[in-house]
C-alpha positions as CSV (number, residue, x, y, z in Angstrom):
1,X,82.7,101.2,99.1
2,X,84.2,103.9,101.4
3,X,87.0,104.6,98.9
4,X,84.4,105.0,96.1
5,X,82.4,107.4,98.3
6,X,85.5,109.4,99.0
7,X,86.2,109.7,95.3
8,X,82.6,110.8,94.7
9,X,82.8,113.4,97.5
10,X,86.1,114.8,96.2
11,X,84.8,115.2,92.6
12,X,81.5,116.7,93.8
13,X,83.4,119.2,95.9
14,X,85.5,120.2,92.9
15,X,82.4,120.7,90.7
16,X,80.5,122.6,93.5
17,X,83.5,124.9,93.9
18,X,84.0,125.8,90.3
19,X,82.9,129.4,90.8
20,X,85.2,129.8,93.8
21,X,88.2,131.9,92.9
22,X,91.5,130.4,93.9
23,X,89.9,127.0,94.8
24,X,92.4,124.2,94.8
25,X,90.9,120.9,93.7
26,X,90.8,117.9,96.0
27,X,91.7,114.4,95.0
28,X,91.0,111.1,96.7
29,X,93.8,108.5,96.5
30,X,93.2,104.9,97.5
31,X,96.1,102.6,98.6
32,X,96.0,98.9,99.2
33,X,96.7,98.0,102.8
34,X,99.3,95.2,103.3
35,X,96.9,93.3,105.5
36,X,94.0,93.7,103.0
37,X,91.5,96.3,102.3
38,X,92.0,99.9,101.1
39,X,93.0,103.1,102.8
40,X,91.8,106.3,101.3
41,X,93.3,109.8,101.8
42,X,92.1,113.1,100.4
43,X,94.7,115.7,99.4
44,X,94.4,119.2,98.0
45,X,96.3,119.9,94.8
46,X,99.0,122.5,95.1
47,X,97.7,124.9,92.3
48,X,94.2,126.4,91.9
49,X,92.3,125.5,88.8
50,X,89.5,123.4,87.5
51,X,89.2,120.2,85.4
52,X,85.5,119.6,85.0
53,X,86.1,116.7,82.5
54,X,88.4,114.9,84.9
55,X,85.9,115.4,87.8
56,X,83.0,114.1,85.7
57,X,85.0,111.0,84.7
58,X,86.0,110.5,88.3
59,X,82.4,110.6,89.4
60,X,81.4,108.0,86.8
61,X,84.3,105.7,87.7
62,X,83.6,106.0,91.4
63,X,79.9,105.3,90.9
64,X,80.8,102.2,88.9
65,X,83.2,101.1,91.6
66,X,80.5,101.6,94.2
67,X,78.0,99.5,92.2
68,X,80.5,96.8,91.7
69,X,81.3,96.6,95.4
70,X,77.5,96.5,96.1
71,X,77.2,93.5,93.7
72,X,79.9,91.7,95.6
73,X,78.1,92.2,98.9
74,X,74.8,91.0,97.3
75,X,76.4,87.9,95.8
76,X,78.1,87.0,99.2
77,X,74.7,87.5,100.9
78,X,73.0,85.1,98.4
79,X,75.7,82.6,98.8
80,X,75.6,82.7,102.6
81,X,71.8,82.3,102.4
82,X,72.1,79.2,100.2
83,X,74.8,77.7,102.4
84,X,72.6,78.1,105.5
85,X,69.4,76.9,103.7
86,X,68.5,73.6,105.3
87,X,65.4,73.0,103.1
88,X,67.4,71.9,100.0
């Protein structure tokens, strides 16, 4: 969820700074950790410029990833509740 949030933040920053002359876009990159999980780093692109379409797509993809992760947490919570339910 933190990786999806970083992607949303980067795309939002890029869109918010559209009118800023010389602004260099930021990009969030997620990398799998060898021991599990994901590490996210944000980097600034070398050249100024905008790519509104890419930023809007990135926002939608990150929002989808965020929702998917939330569904995993909700399913795990339901499963744990059923496992611990002694009334059944």
